[in-house]
Phi, psi and omega in degrees: 000153185259129178265164180295162178293143179235106176050047177083007179252123176284106187269136173139334184260022184207183177276133176228121181234126177247129183259159179305333180283004180074011173283140178244129177246125180241135178244118180054047176287150173276120183254122181288137186288337183292155180294146174211147179282131179235129180291158177301322179300311180295322178302322183274339188245010176248127183244131179238134179236131189227139175262182185301332182281355185233036183297317180297319177297322176300314180298317178294321180297317181298336178287343184240332187237155185271341189241098181219147178223138181242130181243084186292343181268359183242128179265347182220074180293138180227165178300326178299319183296325182254022186308313183296320179295314180297321176299323178292323177297317181298322183287345181296000000 
């Protein structure tokens, strides 16, 4: 199912996890190229993880958010693959 757009990110075709600490973790989100206003809170509390098939989305995400990681050697990134990183995000 498709969720509404979030700060220029087409939400719904990827994994989206929101934690009680208000951190948002996105895996392979489609990031719209147009400019959008992003609050400082969202810049600091939204995490994006991208595999080799989503390099352009990674580049667009980096223009708006502070927390992004690119895995060029992986074609199918999953929450399991980045489990340790996500656990660290939860603990913040």
